[in-house]
N, C-alpha and C positions, 0 to 999 in steps of 0.2 A: 658306700659306707665301709666295706671291708678294706678297700684300698686306702682310705683316709686313716683308718685305725692302724693299718700296717705302717703307713708313713710316720705316724706318731710314735709307734713302738720302735721303729728303726732309728728315729731321732734320739730317743731315750737311750737306746743301746749304744749308739755312736758316742753320746755324751759320757756314758759310763766308761767306755773304752778310753776316752781321753783322760778321764779321772784316774783310771788304773795306771795309764802310762805316766801321768804326773807323779803318782805315788811311788811307782817303781823307780823313777829317777831320784826321788828323795831318799830311798832306803840306803844306798851305798854311802851317801854323804852325811847320814845321821850318826852322830857319835854315840848317843845313848842306846844301849842294848834294849831297854824297855821301850823306847820310842820306835826302834826298828821292829820289835815284836808287834807293837800296836799297828804300824804301817802294814806289816805282812798280814795280820788278821784283817785289817781293813780291805786290803787287796782281795783276800779270799772272799770276804763278804760281797765286795763289788762284783767279782767274777760270778759268784752264785746268783746275784741279782741279774747280771747280764744273761746268764743261761736261762733264767726264768723268762726274761724278755724274749729270748730266742724261741722258747716254746710258744709264747703268746703270738709271736710273729708267724710261726709256722701254722698255728691254728687259724690266724686271720687270712693267710695266703690261700688256704683251701677254698675259701668262699669268694675270692677276689678274681677279677679279670686280669690276665697277664701274670698268672702264678709262676710261670717259668722264670721270668725275670726276678720275681720276688724270691724264689728258691735260690737263685744265684746269689742274691744279697744275703740271704740267711746263711748260706755256706761260707761266704766271706767273713761275716761277723763271727760265726762259730770257729773258723780257723784262727781268727785274730784273738778270740778269747782263749782258745787252747794254747796259742803261743804265749800269751800273757800269763796263763796258768803255769806253763813250764818255766818261764822266767821267774815267777814268784817262788816256785818250788826250788829253783836254784838258789834264790836268796835264803830260803829256809835252810837249805843244806849248808850254805856258807856261814850262816849265823848260828847253826846248831853246834859248832865246835866249842863255843864258849859255854853253852848250857843246853845240851841237846834235848833234855826232857822238859825244860821250863817253858819252851814255846808251846808245848801241849800236843798230845797225840790227836787232839780234835782237828788241828790244821791238816794233818795227814789224812784224817778221815774225810775232811772237806775236799781234799784233792782227789781222793778216790770217788767221792760222790760226784764231783765235777766231771771226772773222766767217764763215769757211768752215765751221767746225763748227756755227755757229748756222744757216747755210743748210741744211746737211745734216740738222741736227736738225729744222728746219721741214719739210723734204721727208719725213723719216721719220715725223713726226707726221701729215702729210697722208696718207701711205700707210696709217698705222695707223687714221686716221679713216675712210678709204675702206674698209679691210678690216672695220672695225667696222660701217659702214653696210651692207656686203654681208651680214655675219653677221646683222644685224638684219632685213634683207629676207628672208633665207633662213628665219630664225626665224618671221617673220610668215607666209611662204608655208606653212611646216610647220604653223603654228597653224591657218591656214585649211583646209589639207588635213585636219588632225585634227578640226576642227569639222565639216567635211563628212562625214567617216567616222562621227563620233558621231551626226550627224543621220540618216545612212543606217541605222545600227544601231538608232536609235530608231524609225525607220519600220518596219524589219523586226520589231522587238520588238512594236510595235503590231499588225502583221499577224499575227504568231504568236499574240498574245493573242486577237485576233479569231477566228483559226482554232480556237484552243483552246475559245473560247466556243461556236463553231458545233459543234465536236465534242461538247462537253458537252450542248448542246441536242439534237443528234442521238441521243446515247446515252439521254437522258431520254425522247425520243419513242419510241425503239426499245423501251425498257423498258415504256412505257405500252402500245405495240402488243402486246408479248409478253403483258402481263397481260390485255389484251382477248381475245387469241387463246386463252389458257389458260381464261379464263372461258367463251368460246364453246365450246371443246372440252368443258368440263365440262357445259355446257347440252346439247350434242349427245348426250353419253353418257347424261345423265339422260333425255332424250327417247327414246333407244333402249331404255333399260331400262323406261321407262313403256310404250312401245309393245309390247315383248316381254311385259310383264305383262298388258296388255290382250288380246293375241293368246292368251296362255296361258289367261286367264280364259274367252275365247270358246270355245277348244277344249274346255275343261273343261265349259262349259255345253252345247255340242253333244253331247259324249260322254254327258253326263247325260241329255239329251233322248232320245238314241238308246236308251240303256239302258231308260228308262221306256217307250218306245214298244214295244219288242220283248220286254218282260218278260212 
């Protein structure tokens, strides 16, 4: 939204600059003094309107993406308007010899107002640039913090993966030990059964021998 408004304001400002340039071309070729006065006043009004558009452009640039490029365009338009203002002031000086006070002191006041607006505009642009620089620094700091957090998370993930591998290895060794113990238990039971069989056989043999002896 802000970028589209900025584009519309820029188009209006460039159109006004073209109008001013066309009027300035007409001034030297105009024979009538009154018409030259009217053209000079018209140029002053157009310059004042252009400066108002520059202020609106600067306000729109504060809330738009890519404000650095917009600020560059604002500076170019401001310089162009200032140059046109100087040229019109020169026309005022050249036409003032015929009737210096008839053109009106209001035009000189407008020139001073335009100069004051340009200075204010430059100060505003500097503040906006400083604010943009601070924003970029904060963004870089946040990016560095985010990168550090991601690295820490990566380290923790590697540690967790390593712990998981150790746990898997421990589980595998525990299963192997359980299998060995089960095998040993089966061997012990087999040995006990074999021993009991041997003892039973011996008892049977002894009983048989006793029976034969006392028969």
